[in-house]
N, CA, C and O of each residue as an XYZ file, in Angstrom:
556
protein
N     325.364     22.125     68.691
C     323.987     22.246     68.261
C     323.355     23.538     68.765
O     322.517     24.126     68.081
N     323.753     23.989     69.970
C     323.176     25.218     70.512
C     323.419     26.392     69.580
O     322.551     27.252     69.427
N     324.599     26.439     68.950
C     324.911     27.534     68.036
C     324.029     27.485     66.796
O     323.731     28.521     66.201
N     323.619     26.301     66.414
C     322.740     26.159     65.258
C     321.361     26.727     65.562
O     320.755     27.396     64.726
N     320.879     26.455     66.757
C     319.543     26.891     67.130
C     319.551     28.328     67.642
O     318.651     29.106     67.327
N     320.556     28.678     68.425
C     320.639     30.012     69.004
C     322.075     30.496     68.889
O     322.877     30.251     69.791
N     322.423     31.184     67.794
C     323.797     31.634     67.592
C     324.270     32.541     68.723
O     323.467     33.254     69.325
N     325.554     32.519     69.013
C     326.142     33.308     70.092
C     325.904     34.801     69.895
O     325.785     35.538     70.874
N     325.832     35.262     68.640
C     325.626     36.689     68.409
C     324.150     37.100     68.490
O     323.832     38.280     68.342
N     323.250     36.141     68.724
C     321.828     36.416     68.886
C     321.295     35.665     70.103
O     320.548     34.696     69.959
N     321.676     36.107     71.297
C     321.271     35.367     72.505
C     319.808     35.600     72.900
O     319.527     36.249     73.908
N     318.903     35.079     72.117
C     317.473     35.192     72.405
C     317.067     33.993     73.268
O     317.269     32.848     72.864
N     316.502     34.243     74.442
C     316.075     33.116     75.281
C     315.020     32.261     74.574
O     314.098     32.780     73.945
N     315.174     30.963     74.689
C     314.229     30.027     74.089
C     313.687     29.105     75.159
O     314.268     28.969     76.235
N     312.567     28.474     74.851
C     311.962     27.559     75.818
C     311.542     26.283     75.120
O     311.289     26.272     73.916
N     311.472     25.223     75.877
C     310.866     23.980     75.398
C     309.458     23.982     75.964
O     309.275     24.145     77.171
N     308.477     23.806     75.119
C     307.089     23.983     75.535
C     306.489     22.725     76.144
O     307.119     21.671     76.222
N     305.247     22.884     76.569
C     304.508     21.779     77.152
C     304.203     20.668     76.182
O     303.665     19.637     76.584
N     304.530     20.844     74.910
C     304.256     19.780     73.946
C     305.393     18.773     73.827
O     305.263     17.785     73.104
N     306.509     19.005     74.526
C     307.597     18.016     74.541
C     307.092     16.821     75.348
O     306.690     16.990     76.499
N     307.104     15.616     74.771
C     306.345     14.506     75.351
C     306.994     13.702     76.477
O     306.288     13.001     77.203
N     308.326     13.782     76.647
C     308.919     12.890     77.643
C     310.302     13.353     78.101
O     310.875     14.292     77.547
N     310.826     12.673     79.124
C     312.103     13.041     79.724
C     313.276     12.921     78.764
O     314.239     13.681     78.871
N     313.213     11.993     77.837
C     314.321     11.820     76.879
C     314.434     13.035     75.968
O     315.533     13.533     75.724
N     313.306     13.507     75.470
C     313.325     14.703     74.621
C     313.790     15.920     75.409
O     314.573     16.724     74.902
N     313.311     16.065     76.654
C     313.775     17.176     77.484
C     315.279     17.082     77.719
O     315.986     18.087     77.645
N     315.767     15.878     78.001
C     317.213     15.690     78.204
C     317.983     16.145     76.980
O     319.005     16.820     77.108
N     317.511     15.788     75.797
C     318.194     16.178     74.568
C     318.215     17.693     74.398
O     319.247     18.259     74.036
N     317.096     18.352     74.652
C     317.055     19.814     74.557
C     317.981     20.460     75.582
O     318.710     21.399     75.261
N     317.953     19.957     76.812
C     318.780     20.525     77.876
C     320.257     20.346     77.562
O     321.028     21.301     77.660
N     320.660     19.145     77.188
C     322.073     18.884     76.901
C     322.584     19.632     75.679
O     323.777     19.924     75.592
N     321.710     19.943     74.742
C     322.151     20.676     73.550
C     322.426     22.144     73.853
O     323.075     22.832     73.065
N     321.929     22.631     75.005
C     322.160     24.020     75.378
C     321.221     24.998     74.701
O     321.447     26.207     74.756
N     320.187     24.508     74.073
C     319.308     25.394     73.306
C     318.077     25.846     74.093
O     317.214     26.526     73.536
N     317.977     25.489     75.361
C     316.793     25.821     76.135
C     317.152     26.780     77.261
O     318.038     26.491     78.065
N     316.462     27.930     77.323
C     316.667     28.897     78.398
C     315.664     28.708     79.523
O     315.966     28.976     80.686
N     314.465     28.242     79.172
C     313.398     27.988     80.126
C     312.777     26.638     79.804
O     312.708     26.232     78.644
N     312.332     25.960     80.829
C     311.687     24.671     80.653
C     310.212     24.837     80.979
O     309.861     25.204     82.100
N     309.346     24.570     80.011
C     307.916     24.705     80.225
C     307.239     23.334     80.189
O     306.300     23.110     79.425
N     307.732     22.427     81.025
C     307.208     21.060     81.106
C     305.763     21.084     81.618
O     305.385     21.946     82.411
N     304.981     20.137     81.156
C     303.590     19.997     81.571
C     303.407     18.585     82.131
O     303.544     17.605     81.399
N     303.100     18.479     83.416
C     302.948     17.166     84.059
C     301.834     16.339     83.429
O     301.867     15.109     83.480
N     300.849     17.008     82.836
C     299.735     16.300     82.215
C     300.177     15.634     80.906
O     299.630     14.598     80.526
N     301.146     16.213     80.226
C     301.572     15.682     78.923
C     302.754     14.720     79.024
O     302.901     13.837     78.180
N     303.585     14.876     80.032
C     304.663     13.892     80.222
C     304.103     12.766     81.079
O     302.884     12.670     81.219
N     304.921     11.929     81.647
C     304.445     10.753     82.376
C     303.883     11.017     83.748
O     303.956     10.134     84.603
N     303.324     12.186     84.010
C     302.723     12.483     85.301
C     303.688     13.171     86.253
O     304.699     13.736     85.837
N     303.358     13.112     87.531
C     304.121     13.817     88.559
C     305.558     13.300     88.646
O     306.491     14.098     88.740
N     305.749     11.992     88.617
C     307.101     11.426     88.745
C     308.016     11.900     87.625
O     309.157     12.286     87.882
N     307.535     11.877     86.392
C     308.366     12.315     85.274
C     308.571     13.826     85.310
O     309.639     14.313     84.940
N     307.566     14.568     85.748
C     307.717     16.022     85.920
C     308.858     16.311     86.887
O     309.704     17.164     86.619
N     308.879     15.598     88.014
C     309.930     15.836     89.017
C     311.311     15.464     88.486
O     312.296     16.146     88.771
N     311.380     14.390     87.719
C     312.661     13.996     87.122
C     313.155     15.084     86.165
O     314.337     15.428     86.181
N     312.279     15.619     85.347
C     312.636     16.688     84.412
C     313.020     17.958     85.179
O     313.929     18.679     84.768
N     312.336     18.230     86.286
C     312.688     19.383     87.127
C     314.081     19.229     87.726
O     314.849     20.189     87.778
N     314.408     18.009     88.183
C     315.751     17.751     88.726
C     316.824     17.952     87.660
O     317.859     18.564     87.924
N     316.581     17.447     86.479
C     317.525     17.605     85.377
C     317.684     19.081     85.015
O     318.797     19.541     84.758
N     316.600     19.806     84.994
C     316.654     21.243     84.704
C     317.446     21.980     85.775
O     318.227     22.880     85.469
N     317.244     21.600     87.014
C     317.976     22.243     88.121
C     319.474     22.005     87.983
O     320.273     22.912     88.215
N     319.855     20.792     87.606
C     321.271     20.462     87.434
C     321.926     21.385     86.414
O     323.089     21.754     86.573
N     321.194     21.761     85.370
C     321.727     22.614     84.315
C     321.312     24.081     84.477
O     321.460     24.873     83.547
N     320.794     24.443     85.654
C     320.401     25.824     85.977
C     319.383     26.398     84.991
O     319.480     27.559     84.593
N     318.422     25.586     84.607
C     317.361     26.022     83.702
C     316.076     26.168     84.516
O     315.593     25.186     85.081
N     315.519     27.374     84.585
C     314.290     27.569     85.354
C     313.111     26.795     84.755
O     312.994     26.655     83.538
N     312.249     26.301     85.634
C     311.045     25.585     85.214
C     309.851     26.522     85.388
O     309.565     26.987     86.490
N     309.166     26.786     84.284
C     307.949     27.599     84.266
C     306.886     26.722     83.611
O     306.704     26.790     82.395
N     306.179     25.898     84.389
C     305.299     24.884     83.801
C     304.189     25.432     82.916
O     303.663     26.523     83.137
N     303.856     24.645     81.919
C     302.661     24.857     81.122
C     301.545     24.164     81.892
O     301.678     22.993     82.247
N     300.462     24.859     82.152
C     299.442     24.296     83.039
C     298.291     23.671     82.254
O     297.222     24.267     82.125
N     298.515     22.480     81.737
C     297.483     21.756     81.018
C     296.340     21.314     81.910
O     295.312     20.848     81.419
N     296.509     21.454     83.209
C     295.484     21.062     84.176
C     294.820     22.279     84.812
O     294.195     22.161     85.866
N     294.946     23.428     84.194
C     294.418     24.713     84.679
C     295.109     25.158     85.965
O     294.554     25.956     86.720
N     296.305     24.653     86.218
C     297.079     25.069     87.383
C     296.799     24.294     88.647
O     297.443     24.526     89.670
N     295.852     23.378     88.598
C     295.437     22.673     89.799
C     296.567     21.829     90.405
O     296.854     21.961     91.595
N     297.196     20.986     89.627
C     298.285     20.144     90.127
C     299.600     20.925     90.110
O     300.422     20.782     91.015
N     299.793     21.733     89.100
C     301.062     22.451     88.947
C     301.333     23.448     90.077
O     302.492     23.750     90.361
N     300.290     23.959     90.721
C     300.532     24.866     91.842
C     301.301     24.143     92.955
O     302.127     24.755     93.633
N     301.038     22.864     93.142
C     301.761     22.075     94.132
C     303.177     21.772     93.653
O     304.127     21.842     94.433
N     303.318     21.438     92.374
C     304.630     21.084     91.826
C     305.581     22.263     91.827
O     306.777     22.086     92.057
N     305.080     23.456     91.577
C     305.929     24.652     91.617
C     306.423     24.903     93.040
O     307.577     25.281     93.240
N     305.558     24.695     94.020
C     305.987     24.825     95.422
C     307.084     23.815     95.740
O     308.087     24.157     96.366
N     306.894     22.583     95.312
C     307.910     21.555     95.536
C     309.228     21.954     94.870
O     310.292     21.864     95.482
N     309.149     22.393     93.616
C     310.363     22.804     92.897
C     311.109     23.901     93.641
O     312.336     23.865     93.740
N     310.378     24.867     94.160
C     311.011     25.994     94.846
C     311.565     25.591     96.214
O     312.709     25.906     96.544
N     310.759     24.903     96.997
C     311.165     24.568     98.372
C     312.193     23.442     98.404
O     313.195     23.550     99.111
N     311.972     22.382     97.667
C     312.828     21.195     97.757
C     314.006     21.197     96.794
O     315.075     20.683     97.125
N     313.825     21.768     95.605
C     314.884     21.708     94.594
C     315.634     23.016     94.431
O     316.662     23.059     93.754
N     315.138     24.083     95.038
C     315.816     25.361     94.944
C     315.601     26.105     93.637
O     316.361     27.017     93.314
N     314.573     25.728     92.880
C     314.255     26.484     91.664
C     313.768     27.878     92.075
O     313.157     28.029     93.133
N     314.029     28.884     91.258
C     313.507     30.219     91.590
C     311.984     30.234     91.509
O     311.386     29.543     90.684
N     311.374     31.023     92.368
C     309.922     31.191     92.331
C     309.633     32.287     91.311
O     309.713     33.474     91.627
N     309.297     31.885     90.089
C     309.087     32.894     89.052
C     307.635     32.936     88.601
O     306.838     33.668     89.185
N     307.282     32.195     87.610
C     305.955     32.311     87.012
C     305.208     30.985     86.977
O     305.802     29.907     86.977
N     303.896     31.102     86.946
C     303.028     29.967     86.678
C     301.797     30.532     85.999
O     301.183     31.479     86.491
N     301.440     29.948     84.867
C     300.255     30.416     84.149
C     299.023     30.313     85.045
O     298.970     29.497     85.966
N     298.047     31.148     84.758
C     296.772     31.086     85.474
C     295.658     31.094     84.443
O     295.551     32.025     83.645
N     294.830     30.064     84.459
C     293.736     29.929     83.501
C     292.444     29.834     84.316
O     292.042     28.737     84.706
N     291.793     30.968     84.576
C     290.655     30.971     85.510
C     289.310     30.545     84.937
O     288.371     30.342     85.708
N     289.173     30.401     83.634
C     287.838     30.194     83.073
C     287.197     28.850     83.423
O     286.000     28.678     83.193
N     287.949     27.894     83.971
C     287.368     26.604     84.358
C     287.382     26.377     85.869
O     287.096     25.272     86.330
N     287.711     27.413     86.644
C     287.850     27.217     88.091
C     286.553     26.793     88.775
O     286.598     26.171     89.836
N     285.407     27.113     88.194
C     284.126     26.740     88.800
C     283.858     25.240     88.758
O     282.926     24.762     89.405
N     284.661     24.494     88.008
C     284.468     23.050     87.878
C     285.212     22.249     88.960
O     284.961     21.055     89.127
N     286.125     22.902     89.694
C     286.939     22.201     90.686
C     286.428     22.436     92.100
O     285.960     23.528     92.422
N     286.517     21.407     92.946
C     286.114     21.544     94.350
C     286.998     22.558     95.069
O     286.506     23.365     95.858
N     288.301     22.519     94.800
C     289.254     23.429     95.431
C     290.079     24.117     94.340
O     291.226     23.741     94.099
N     289.499     25.120     93.683
C     290.214     25.749     92.573
C     291.449     26.506     93.050
O     291.510     26.985     94.182
N     292.419     26.597     92.162
C     293.618     27.385     92.449
C     293.189     28.825     92.704
O     292.340     29.366     91.996
N     293.782     29.432     93.714
C     293.437     30.803     94.089
C     294.615     31.728     93.796
O     295.758     31.434     94.146
N     294.314     32.844     93.153
C     295.321     33.862     92.885
C     294.855     35.146     93.559
O     293.759     35.639     93.289
N     295.699     35.683     94.440
C     295.386     36.921     95.151
C     296.543     37.884     94.934
O     297.698     37.554     95.205
N     296.231     39.054     94.452
C     297.280     40.051     94.221
C     298.293     39.600     93.178
O     299.464     39.975     93.239
N     297.836     38.792     92.218
C     298.726     38.328     91.158
C     299.614     37.152     91.542
O     300.505     36.771     90.784
N     299.371     36.572     92.728
C     300.182     35.434     93.183
C     299.276     34.290     93.616
O     298.226     34.499     94.224
N     299.710     33.067     93.284
C     298.997     31.884     93.768
C     299.100     31.831     95.288
O     300.154     32.120     95.854
N     298.006     31.464     95.944
C     298.067     31.217     97.380
C     298.345     29.730     97.590
O     297.961     28.899     96.767
N     298.996     29.410     98.666
C     299.327     28.020     98.965
C     298.052     27.247     99.294
O     297.300     27.651    100.181
N     297.800     26.142     98.594
C     296.591     25.344     98.877
C     296.622     24.815    100.309
O     297.670     24.398    100.801
N     295.475     24.833    100.970
C     295.386     24.365    102.348
C     294.716     22.994    102.454
O     294.812     22.336    103.490
N     294.042     22.564    101.392
C     293.359     21.277    101.405
C     294.341     20.175    101.023
O     295.243     20.408    100.218
N     294.181     18.973    101.589
C     295.056     17.858    101.192
C     294.753     17.403     99.769
O     293.647     17.605     99.269
N     295.721     16.799     99.132
C     295.524     16.270     97.785
C     296.113     17.176     96.719
O     296.837     18.125     97.021
N     295.795     16.873     95.475
C     296.362     17.614     94.345
C     295.428     18.696     93.805
O     295.733     19.308     92.781
N     294.313     18.943     94.460
C     293.366     19.992     94.063
C     292.718     19.733     92.709
O     292.226     20.667     92.075
N     292.709     18.503     92.262
C     292.183     18.210     90.925
C     290.810     17.537     90.954
O     290.341     17.052     89.923
N     290.166     17.501     92.108
C     288.832     16.894     92.198
C     287.791     17.800     91.558
O     287.749     19.002     91.820
N     286.949     17.203     90.713
C     285.857     17.950     90.102
C     284.677     18.027     91.058
O     284.496     17.162     91.914
N     283.885     19.064     90.903
C     282.635     19.161     91.659
C     281.681     18.084     91.154
O     281.838     17.582     90.041
N     280.681     17.727     91.982
C     279.756     16.649     91.645
C     279.003     16.902     90.339
O     278.791     15.970     89.564
N     278.597     18.146     90.085
C     277.809     18.408     88.881
C     278.610     18.136     87.608
O     278.021     17.819     86.574
N     279.925     18.252     87.658
C     280.764     17.975     86.489
C     280.734     16.483     86.191
O     280.599     16.075     85.037
N     280.859     15.671     87.237
C     280.825     14.225     87.057
C     279.446     13.761     86.589
O     279.347     12.873     85.742
N     278.396     14.347     87.127
C     277.043     13.986     86.704
C     276.818     14.363     85.237
O     276.237     13.594     84.472
N     277.273     15.525     84.864
C     277.111     15.987     83.477
C     277.849     15.070     82.515
O     277.354     14.798     81.421
N     279.030     14.586     82.905
C     279.810     13.676     82.064
C     279.070     12.348     81.889
O     279.033     11.803     80.786
N     278.492     11.833     82.948
C     277.758     10.578     82.884
C     276.524     10.735     82.005
O     276.211      9.848     81.211
N     275.826     11.850     82.141
C     274.595     12.080     81.361
C     274.887     12.273     79.871
O     274.049     11.955     79.027
N     276.060     12.788     79.553
C     276.364     13.072     78.146
C     276.795     11.835     77.374
O     276.936     11.910     76.153
N     277.005     10.719     78.019
C     277.442      9.502     77.333
C     276.333      8.797     76.648
O     276.553      7.756     76.029
């Protein structure tokens, strides 16, 4: 199947995007050999546990994980650290979407083009109080 999707005479790297919904679909893409990069999104699959399972499977097949940050990077900054430190994935890229950082209590920080390691406990996904109040008022 890999030759059908990516012929040997045209070795163009391909990725599975954040729209792949679950571990079974990722497994199928990985086993077919048609994926060069894995762009799993913890928000779109079954959460952190399924993200880690997909990361382990990707590591087994030497496929780098470059997450799609459907959460504006808040949770994924922690998951990328885990992937690198615990699973041995290369420290490569993570998207940065700064336009919503003012809504988070502890927004992801990028200095010199690199994410800084979060120092606060938790997943960094807590909204500021005004965001929660605005949501309640808009109902």
